[in-house]
Structures are given as structure tokens and as C-alpha cells.
C-alpha positions in Angstrom: 125.8 96.5 118.0 127.2 98.0 114.8 128.5 95.0 111.4 131.7 94.1 111.7 133.6 96.0 109.2 136.1 95.2 106.4 138.4 97.7 106.8 140.1 100.7 109.0 137.4 103.3 109.0 140.1 106.8 107.9 140.4 110.0 109.8 137.3 112.7 109.7 138.8 116.1 108.5 138.0 119.9 110.1 137.8 122.1 107.2 136.0 125.6 106.9 132.9 123.8 105.0 132.6 121.1 107.7 133.6 117.4 108.2 135.0 116.1 105.6 136.8 112.4 104.5 138.5 111.9 101.6 138.2 109.0 99.5 141.1 107.0 99.5 142.0 103.4 97.8 140.2 101.6 100.4 137.0 103.4 100.4 137.1 103.1 96.7 137.4 99.6 97.0 134.4 99.6 99.4 132.4 101.4 97.1 133.1 99.1 94.3 130.8 96.3 96.5 127.7 98.7 94.2 128.7 97.8 91.4 129.6 94.6 90.9 127.1 92.6 90.0 124.9 91.1 92.8 124.4 87.2 91.1 128.1 86.2 92.1 128.0 86.5 95.7 130.0 89.5 96.1 127.9 92.5 95.1 125.6 94.6 97.0 122.8 96.8 96.3 121.7 100.4 96.8 118.2 101.2 97.9 116.4 104.3 97.3 117.1 105.4 100.6 120.4 104.3 100.6 120.5 107.4 98.2 118.1 110.1 99.5 120.6 109.6 102.9 124.0 110.3 100.5 121.6 112.9 98.7 121.3 114.6 102.2 124.4 114.1 104.1 126.8 112.3 102.3 128.8 112.0 105.3 126.1 109.5 107.1 126.1 108.1 104.0 130.0 107.3 104.5 129.2 106.0 108.2 126.3 103.5 107.3 126.9 101.7 103.6 130.5 102.3 103.0 131.8 102.1 107.0 129.1 99.7 107.6 128.1 101.2 110.8 124.5 99.7 111.2 122.2 99.5 114.4 120.8 95.8 114.5 116.7 95.8 114.8 115.5 95.8 118.3 112.7 93.9 119.5 109.7 96.2 119.4 107.3 97.1 122.8 105.2 99.1 121.0 104.3 99.9 117.1 106.4 102.9 116.6 105.9 104.7 113.0 108.3 102.2 110.8 106.2 99.4 112.1 102.8 101.0 111.0 104.0 101.4 107.8 104.9 98.0 107.8 101.9 96.7 109.0 99.6 98.4 107.0 101.9 97.6 103.7 101.6 93.7 103.9 97.6 94.7 104.7 97.4 96.2 101.4 99.5 92.7 99.6 97.2 90.8 101.8 93.8 92.3 100.8 94.6 91.6 96.9 96.2 88.7 97.1 93.0 86.7 99.1 90.8 88.6 97.3 92.3 87.5 93.7 92.1 83.8 96.0 89.1 83.5 97.3 86.6 85.3 95.1 88.7 85.8 91.5 88.9 89.4 91.8 91.6 91.2 90.2 89.6 94.1 88.2 88.8 96.7 90.7 85.9 99.5 89.0 83.3 101.4 90.7 80.9 98.3 91.6 83.6 96.0 93.3 84.9 99.1 94.9 81.2 100.2 96.6 81.0 96.8 97.8 84.6 95.9 98.6 83.5 92.7 101.7 84.8 94.7 104.9 85.6 91.1 106.6 88.8 90.7 103.8 90.3 93.7 104.8 89.9 92.8 108.6 91.1 89.5 108.0 94.3 90.9 106.1 95.1 93.1 108.7 95.2 91.0 111.6 97.0 88.6 109.1 100.1 91.1 108.9 100.0 91.8 112.7 100.5 88.5 113.3 103.0 88.6 111.0 105.0 91.2 111.8 104.1 92.5 115.1 103.8 89.1 117.1 106.5 87.5 115.0 103.8 84.4 113.8 105.1 82.3 110.7 102.9 80.2 109.8 99.0 81.3 109.6 97.3 78.6 108.7 93.4 80.2 108.0 93.8 83.6 107.6 90.0 84.0 106.8 89.1 83.4 110.0 90.8 86.3 111.7 88.8 88.9 113.8 90.5 91.8 115.9 87.9 91.1 118.4 89.4 87.5 118.6 93.2 87.7 117.9 94.1 90.5 118.5 94.8 92.1 122.2 92.7 94.5 124.1 95.5 96.8 123.8 95.7 97.0 120.3 92.5 96.5 119.2 91.8 100.4 118.9 95.1 100.9 116.7 94.2 97.9 115.0 90.9 99.3 114.3 92.2 103.0 113.4 93.9 101.2 110.8 90.9 99.1 109.2 88.6 102.2 109.2 92.2 103.9 106.9 92.4 100.9 104.8 88.3 101.3 104.0 89.2 104.9 103.5 91.9 103.8 100.9 88.8 102.2 98.3 86.3 104.7 98.7 89.1 107.2 97.5 89.9 104.8 94.3 86.3 105.5 93.3 86.7 109.2 93.3 90.2 108.8 91.9 88.8 106.8 89.1 85.8 109.4 88.8 88.0 112.7 88.6 90.3 110.9 86.5 88.0 109.1 83.7 88.9 105.5 85.0 87.3 103.1 84.1 88.9 100.2 86.1 92.3 98.9 87.6 93.8 95.3 87.4 95.7 94.3 90.5 99.5 92.8 88.7 101.2 92.8 92.3 102.8 94.0 95.8 105.8 94.3 97.1 107.6 93.9 93.7 110.9 92.8 94.6 113.6 93.9 91.9 117.5 94.1 91.4 118.7 96.4 88.3 121.8 97.3 87.4 121.5 100.7 86.6 124.2 102.5 84.2 126.0 105.3 85.0 128.4 105.4 82.5 130.3 103.6 79.7 131.9 101.6 82.3 130.0 101.5 85.7 126.5 100.1 86.1 125.8 100.7 90.1 123.2 97.9 91.6 119.5 99.5 92.6 117.1 97.0 94.8 113.8 98.4 95.5 110.2 96.7 96.5 107.5 98.7 94.9 104.4 98.5 96.9 102.0 98.4 93.8 101.4 97.8 90.4 98.0 98.1 88.4 97.1 98.3 85.2 94.3 101.1 84.7 92.1 101.2 81.3 90.1 105.0 81.1 87.1 105.6 79.5 88.3 105.4 76.0 90.5 102.3 76.5 94.0 103.4 77.1 95.6 101.5 79.4 98.5 102.6 81.6 100.8 101.2 84.4 100.3 102.9 87.9 102.7 102.5 89.9 101.5 103.0 94.1 103.6 103.7 97.1 101.6 103.6 100.4 103.4 106.0 102.7 102.1 107.1 106.6 103.9 110.0 107.0 103.6 113.4 105.9 105.4 113.3 102.1 105.0 115.6 99.4 103.3 115.5 96.6 104.3 118.1 94.9 107.7 118.9 94.2 109.6 122.0 92.1 111.2 119.9 89.0 114.2 117.3 89.3 116.3 119.5 90.2 114.3 119.6 93.8 115.1 115.9 94.0 118.9 116.1 94.2 118.6 119.1 96.7 120.0 118.5 100.9 117.7 120.0 102.5 113.8 119.3 102.1 113.8 117.2 99.0 110.6 114.9 98.6 112.4 111.3 99.4 109.0 109.4 98.4 109.2 111.2 94.8 112.3 110.4 94.5 112.2 106.8 94.9 108.9 106.4 93.2 111.0 108.8 90.4 113.8 106.2 90.2 111.2 103.5 90.5 109.3 104.6 87.0 113.0 105.0 85.5 114.2 101.4 85.5 110.3 100.0 85.4 110.6 100.1 81.6 113.7 97.3 81.7 112.1 95.0 84.0 108.7 95.3 81.3 111.4 94.5 78.2 113.2 91.5 80.6 110.0 90.2 81.1 110.6 90.4 84.4 106.5 91.7 85.6 104.4 88.3 85.5 101.4 89.8 84.1 103.1 92.6 81.7 104.4 90.4 79.4 105.7 91.6 76.2 103.6 95.0 77.4 103.1 97.6 74.1 103.2 101.4 74.4 104.2 101.8 78.0 102.7 104.3 80.1 103.5 105.2 84.1 101.1 106.7 86.5 103.2 107.1 89.6 101.1 107.4 92.9 101.7 108.2 96.6 99.0 106.8 99.1 98.9 109.0 101.8 96.8 107.0 104.1 96.6 109.0 107.5 95.5 111.7 105.4 92.9 110.4 103.1 90.0 111.7 104.6 91.2 115.7 104.0 94.0 114.8 101.0 92.4 112.1 98.5 94.4 110.6 95.7 95.6 112.1 93.3 98.3 112.7 90.8 102.1 114.1 92.0 102.5 117.3 90.7 105.2 119.9 89.5 105.7 123.8 90.2 104.7 124.8 86.5 105.3 129.3 87.4 102.1 130.0 89.9 100.4 127.0 88.9 101.0 123.0 88.8 100.7 120.0 86.5 99.4 116.6 86.8 102.4 114.3 86.1 99.9 111.8 84.5 102.2 110.2 82.7 106.3 109.9 83.7 107.8 109.2 80.8 106.5 111.6 78.5 105.3 114.8 80.7 107.7 117.2 80.7 110.1 118.9 83.4 109.1 122.3 82.9 112.5 123.6 84.0 114.4 121.9 81.2 111.5 121.4 78.6 112.8 117.5 78.8 110.7 114.7 79.5 111.0 113.8 83.3 112.5 110.3 82.6 115.3 111.6 80.8 115.9 114.8 83.1 115.7 112.2 86.0 118.3 110.1 84.1 120.6 112.3 83.8 120.4 113.8 86.8 120.6 110.7 89.0 123.4 109.4 86.7 125.4 112.6 87.9 124.7 112.5 91.6 125.9 108.4 91.3 129.2 109.7 89.0 130.0 112.4 92.2 129.3 109.4 94.5 132.2 107.9 92.4 134.3 110.5 91.9 137.4 109.7 93.6 138.1 113.5 94.3 134.9 114.5 95.8 135.2 113.6 100.0 132.5 112.6 101.6 130.9 116.1 103.1 128.7 117.0 106.5 125.4 118.4 105.4 125.1 122.1 105.6 121.2 121.2 107.4 121.7 120.8 110.6 118.1 120.0 111.3 119.0 117.1 109.2 121.0 116.7 112.5 118.5 116.0 115.0 117.8 112.5 114.5 120.9 110.9 112.9 122.9 108.8 115.3 125.5 109.7 113.9 125.5 113.5 115.6 128.2 112.8 118.3 130.8 112.1 115.7 130.3 115.2 113.7 129.9 117.1 116.7 125.7 118.0 116.8 123.3 117.6 119.0 120.7 115.5 118.4 117.1 114.7 119.9 117.7 111.1 120.0 
């Protein structure tokens, strides 16, 4: 069932450019909920996925995030893609937490990675299965959990496959360290939740929320240190892009890279405000944004994001200093400028919510019938 809505849904108008919704006073008032400070109990936050929807189809964003047409979660009788990703995310979080608590290990070099105790991987995965899929709220002894004993037979094959993906991820870390002359990485946090006001002009700040899958401190062989922001992905997300401008186009924008760059842009402010335990008063900050493509690690090892430069690609070894070849300014500055411009557009009363021109986007949109489109749902 959709959530209760607080205002009358305005008319969706047909134009020669598709369906649009003009921004009246009621809509502008609704949008202000994302600029009210969350601490006062009235404000709300936008996520990277919400903003990606605005980029892809402003009308879909309007229906979901302004009009509050949202579906309630249904109980699952199978592991769909979203649940699969949730289980793996928490399994990795469990692993690092259990390893630090029970083995006193939070620094991972080639020796540690070569001798990972696979029982901890299994414990971590089964605990995540039980918490997320079977809705077990209290696991008293996670280190006693095994796939054979605690996962029903019909799910054991899937659990074994997911365990093999996790084992492969740690082996790929060894290759990543070798290839990039990295001595070790120190685990800082998993599923780090933040809410942060992002100033888009002198008078407006938008509340942004997010969950950073993992934060590491990487030490190179020469002693140089940098922060690594890791995003686990179980789909076919891109790790190459044509430039910052390509993150803000409606058709085929690399959503995972957009999310990582948004987090990387906000991260220095989180450091300055000492909001991350273990990174207080951090100096000489550098940031490596990294995507873990879990399902394809066997054929596509862990590697830097890559930005196109003519016929070649440049590694994004530091988000704060790597330059966008298209603008000759840093990725951080280029992304910040483009993001502010897009959010200013969202709050511009003269710019309507428009329908996407990419018909493929409508294939799995639950609002397709409202727009007179056919979909595959």
C-alpha cells in the first residue's frame, strides 16, 4: 500500500516533450522537507539512489520522493537480487567485526589475507542469512553457526556459492595489494551511516544520507597512507566512465560511480568534524573510491575506477587530486560543481519534473501505467 500523502497530487500534463509536472507552491513546500535540518524532527534526507532516480527520470523522482507513492516491503519467499546483496553486505561487515573481536586483527597484509580462517567467513555469512532472510533478531553465538547445521537444505547451495565469492574477494585483495604496491590496509568501519547537509548555494543545503559499505586506511610500500571507500556490488555496475558529465545524464549513467563520488565528496567534512572513529584529526587526506564487483571477481579482479582520456583510461588513484580530462579540474571540484547545478535545478520553480526520454528506463518502472508506458513488471 502507498504511504499516506500530505497534499493533493497535481495534474500531470501532456506536452510535445512528454508528460510533465509543473512545480507549484505545494510541491516546493514538499521539496523543502529535504532542506530542513533532520535534527528538528521534521527534515528528511535524500540518498544517492534517490538522486540517481532524479537524474534518470525527474517524473519518477517526483512520484516517489515528493508525492510519496512508495510500496511497502513484502515478505520474501526467495532470495531476490536485493536480498542477495543485503546478505553479502552484512556478511562482510560481520567478518571484519568478528575477526577484530575474536582474533584482534584489523590490519590485513598479504600474509594475513593468505591465511584467512574460512570458518569466520562461514559464520559471518550464516549470521547474515539468519538476520536478513530468516528475520532472527538475536544470535547469541554466531561463531557456532555453519551452513550445514543452520541453513535449510534448499538454501545450502546458494550459501556455498556466496561463501566462495567471499573467499575469492580476499584472494583478489592479495592481487590488488601486489599490483598497486600496497603493504596493508587497516579496517576502519563497515556500513557507516551518515547524514550530512550539502550546501548547494548561499541559502540552501540539502540533507544527504548514506551508508558507506566499508572504510579502510591503505598503507603503500613507501609509507604513504590513503583512505579507501569500498562499495560492494552484486550486479553489473560500471567501473569505467567518460567524465563527471557522464554521471549526470539520464541514459546509462554509472550509478555506482555517482554514489561513490557523492560519498567521497562528503567524506572530508566527516573527517573534519571527527565523526569517524579511528580517523580523528586525519592529515593529508587522500581517497580511493573502489567498487567490489562480487559476482565477477573471478574474471575481473579488484581495480581502480577508470576515467576515459581520449582512447585510454586513467586510474582514479585519489578522488581529491585526479583531474577530469574533460575539464582539467579535479574530480572532487568537477563533481561538486555538477552536483550543485543538478540540485539547484531540482529546487528551481521554473523547471518542471519531466518524463525520461529513455524508454528502456520505463521497462521496470512501477509508474509506467501513469505515464502511459508499457513495462515488464
